[in-house]
N, C-alpha and C positions, 0 to 999 in steps of 0.2 A: 315691747316685743313686736316683731313684724308679724303681719297676718299670714295665716296658713289657710288652705282651702280644704273644706270637708264636704263630701257628698252626704246627703241626708234623705231619709224617708220619714215622713211625718204625717200625722192625721190633722186635717184642717178643722175649722169650726163647723163645717158642713158634714163632717165625719168621713170625708173622702181622703184617700191617701195622696200625698203630694211628694214629688221628687225635686231635688234641686241642689244648689251648691251655696254654702255660706262661708264667709271669710271670718276667721277668729284666731286669737292667739293660741288657743288650745281647745280640746274637746269640751271642757266644762263651759267655756265662754260660748262655744257654738250652741250648746244646749240652752243657755240663758237667752241668747239672741233669738232662737227659734221660739222659745216660750213667750218672750215679750211680744212676738208677732202673732200670738194666739195659736201657735202650732204645738202639737204634742209629738216630740221626736220618738221614733221607734228604732231607728238605726242611724248612726253617724260614723263615718269612716273617711280616711283619706282617699282621694281618687286613685284608682289602680292605673298603672301604666298601660297604655294601649299598645298591643303588639300587632303590627300589620303583617300581612302575608309576606311582603317584601322584606320586612325587618327580620322575620324568622327564617325564611328560606332563600332570600335573595342575597345580593351583594351587601357586604358590611358597609355601613356609612362611615366614611373616614373623616378625620378632622378637617381636611381641606374642603370637603363638601359642606360641612357644617359652617365653616368660615365663609364660603361662597354664598350660602343661604342667608347668613347674617348680613353680609355686605349688600346683597340684593334687597333685603328688607329695609336696611337703612336708606338706601338710595330711593326706593319707592316711597317711603314715608317722607323723605326730604322733598320729594316731588309732589307732596300733599295728596298722594293716593290713599284712599281709605284702607284701614288695616285688613278688612275682609277681602277687598279687591287685591291688595298686595299679596296676601297668601295665595289667592286663587291664581294670580299671574305667575307666581313662583312655581305653583304646582304644574301649570301648563308648559312652563319652559324648562322644568327640571329634567336633567338627563338620567338621574338616579331614581329608580322607582320608589325607593324607601323615602327619599326627600319629598317626592310628589305626594305619596300617601300621607306623610306627616303634615305637609302644607295644606292639603284638603281638609284634614281633620282639624287643624288649627282654624281654618276659615269657618268651618261649621260651629266649632266651640265658641269662637269670638262672636259670631253672628247670633248665637243663642244667649248671649249676655255675659259670658265669662271673660275675665281679664286675660291678657296675653300670658301672664305668668301662670295662671291657673290652667290655661290650655296647654302650655309647655310642660307643666308638671306631669301630665299624662305620658310624656315621652322622656322622663328623667333618665331612663337607661341609655338614651341616645345622646342627650345634650349634657348631662352631668350636673352636679350641684353648683359648680363654679358658674356655669352659664346661667342657670336658673336664678341664683341669688343676685347676679349682676343685673339681669333683666328686671328682677323684682325691684332693685334699687332705682333703676332707670324709670320704671313705671310709676313708682311712688313719687318721684320728683318731677315727672313730666319731661325729662331730658332724654327721651328715648333715642333720637337720631344720632347724636354725638356719642352716646354710650355704645350703641350698636356698632358704629364704625370702629371704636376702640376695641370692642369685644371681638370683632372679626380678626383683628391683628393678634389679639391675645390667644384666640383659638388656634391660629396658625402657629404661634410660638409654642403653645402647649403640644401641638401635634409634632412639631419638630423635636421637642424634648422627649416625647414618648418614643419617637423613631430612634433617637440617640441611645436611650436606655435599652430598648429592645435589641438594637444592634450590638450594644456592649454585652448584653446578656446572651446573645445568640451563640457566641463561641463557648462560654462555660456550659450552656445547656447542651450543646452538641457533644462536648467532651463527656459530660455526665451520662447522657443517654448511651453513647458509644461504650463507655466504660462499664455501664450496667449490663448492656447486652453481652459484651465480651466476657465479663465475670460470670454471668449466668451460663454461657456456653462452656466455659472452663469447668465450672462447678458441676454442671449437670451431665457433661459428656467426657471431658478429658480426664478429670481427676478420678471418677469411678472406674474408667478403663485401666488407668495405671494402677489403681488400688487393687483391682481384680488380678492383674498380672503379678503384683507383689505378693498377694495372698497365696496365689498358686505356687509360688516359689518358696513359700514358708517364711516370708519376711514379716515380722511384727510391725504393724502399722503404727506410726506415732500418733499422738492425740490430735494434732492439727489435721492430719490426713483423714482420720476417722470422722472428725467434725465436718470437714468440707464434703466428704463422701456422703455422710448422713443428710446433710443439707441438700445436696444435689439429688439424691434419691427421693427425698421428701418432695422436692419441687416437681420432679418428673411424675411421681405417683399422685400428688394432689395439686396439680397445676391449676385445676378449676377453682379450688378453694383459695389459692394464692391470688388468682385473677379476680375472683369475687371479692376477696378482702380488699384488694387495691381499689376496685371500683366503688366498693362501699365507703372506703376512706375518702375518696374524691367526692362522692355524693354527700357524705356527712360534712365535709368542709364547705361545699357549696351551700347546703342548708344552713349550717352554722354561721356562715358569713352574713346571712340576712339578719342575724341577731346582733344587737348593739354590744352586748356583753362579750360575745365571741370576737367581734372586730376589735374591741378595746384590748382584749388579751393578746390577739394577734399583733396589734399595733405595738404593744409593749415588747413583744418578742422580736419584731422587725427592728425596733430601735436599739436592740442590744447587739446587732451586727454592726461592727464599726463602720465599714465602707457604706453599707446601705443606709445606715442612720444619717450620715452626712447628706446623702442625696435626698432622702425623704424630708429632712428638716429644711433644706434649701428650697425644694419644690413647694413645701407647705407655706413657708414664709413668703415666698414669691406670690403664691396665689392669695394668701391672706392680705398682703399689702396691696395687691392689685384691686381686689374687690373693695377693700376698706377705703382706698383712695377714691375709687369711682363713686362709692356710696356717699362719701363726704362731699365731693364735688356736686353731687346731685341734690344736696340739701337734706338728706335723710338724717334723722337724729342720731346722736353718738351711740346710744344703746342699741338701736337697730342696726347700725353700721357694724358694731362689734359682733352681734349675733349672726348677721349675714356673712361676714368675712370668715368667721369661725366655721360655720356650716359649709362654706364653699370649699374649704381646704380638703374635706374628705378624710381628715386625720382625727380620730377620736381623741387622742391625747391633746392636740391643740384646741379642739372644740371644747373639751372639758376646762382647759385653761381660760378660754374666752368667756365661758359661763361664770367662772370665778371673777374674772375681770369685770364683767357686766354688773355682777352683784355688788362689787365694791363701788363702782362708779354710781350705781343706782342709789346707794346709801349716802351719796353726797361727796364722795372722794374724787380727787382729780385723777386723770389717767396716769400721770407720771408717778403718783403715789401708789397706784394699784399694780403697775407693771412689774415691780420686783417679785410679786407673788407668782408670776407666770414662769414656771420652770421650763417650759418648752421654748419660748422665745430666746434668742441669743442676746448676749449683752450688747452687741452692735445694734440690733433691732430695737431694744429698749432705749438705748441712748438716742437714736434718731427720732423715735416716736416722742420721747420726752422733750427733745429739742424742738420738734415740730409743734407740740402743744404750747410750749413756752412762747414760740415766735408766731403762733397762730398760722402755721404753714404745714399742718398735718398732711393734706393732700400731696404737697410737693415732696415731703419726706417719704410718703408711701411710694411715690413714683421712683424715687432714688432706690429705695429698698427693693422694689420689683426688678429694676434693671440690674442691681448688684447681684441679687440672689439667682436671677435667671442666667446671668453670665457665669456665675460661679458654679451653679448646678450643671450647666451645660458642659463646662470644663471637667467636672468630676465624673459626669456620665461617660464622656469620651474616654477617660482613663480607667473606667471601671474594670474592663477586661484585663488590663495590665496588672491591676491590683489583685484580681482574683486568680490570675494565672499561676502564681507560685503555690497557692493553696491547692489548686487542681493537680499540679505536678506532684506535690507531696502525697495527695490522696492516691493518685495513679501509682506512685512508687510503692506505697504500703500494700495496695491490692496485689500488684504484681509480685511483690516480695512474699506475701502470704501464700499465694497459689504456687509460686516457685518452690517454696520450702515444703509445701504439702507433697510435691512431686519428687523433689531431689533428696529429701531426708530418707525415704525408703530406699532410693537408689544407692545412697551411701551405705546403708545397712546391708543391702544385697551385695554390694561390691566387697564389703568386709567378710561376708559369709563365704562368697566364692573364693576370695583370697585365702 
């Protein structure tokens, strides 16, 4: 297992409280290590992410800026600049206040004796799991310079992928928001006025009109409850997302959406193969490579598969024999990984997988809006039809009465 960092508060032999950081595979091992050093732990926890003023209220840190930060760090380390001095230099030259704050914090943490990975873990919300696990692999192997250069390119590619997906999702999101606002306007203002006019003329309102009118009046009368319920739902989703069980259920739900499933699988395998290949080239053990690559994807389903895979390999099995049990990985991925193990070229196969799925996912992301467009048109048609029927059905009844 790869080491994790835990902050601790413990009582020393002299009875005085001590604070520090210990590296261990899990919380239990952290307790044992502290006890073996003569300390009595009173609290052990993972380090909390540090939120700077610039990070909370300033400009958002974009992937391009993280890539530039990574490239600067690799160049400075290649020039044999000490790590603390490298971070301080980046902080002095950074144009983004968030990057400057993070670089200064990293310099302080590394100078206090923490590893680069442990220091970066305080800013996981900015760098992400892929970045941290890749740096962890590089630090374990001592191959930091070349890995950072590759990581800078990878961050730029991931940023481009996010822009493509967001661009593809912009049109559907705009249509959904516009459709929602228009529907609320029709239901709360248009339908009730027509309904009042029909009732004044003695027309019996059909069930559809009554339902829409009731919904509209309820929204107008209790809008604050509707708004509060919506905000509560958003808040509950944000809180629930911090729980692993919630993310797993959400991941299962996302993977049931046909188009979204293909994009998520492609992105996950591309990330997995990229980190897996870097870790293998860095000389990290196979079990640690599997664990790092699984966590780096950020997909609970793939991470669960990697835990099963690591367990089988730990029991003495070969990678190719354990791969069939991984339901998340595609057949193409399993075939290339098996061939790579057989030919002792796993890193090369990982590079091929990364290129293939990056290109494939980029293509699918570009076509995402064209796939979703028919669904949106169908939904728009249904909504317009329902509202139109709610208005025109009483009109036809009124016309028959007048006639």
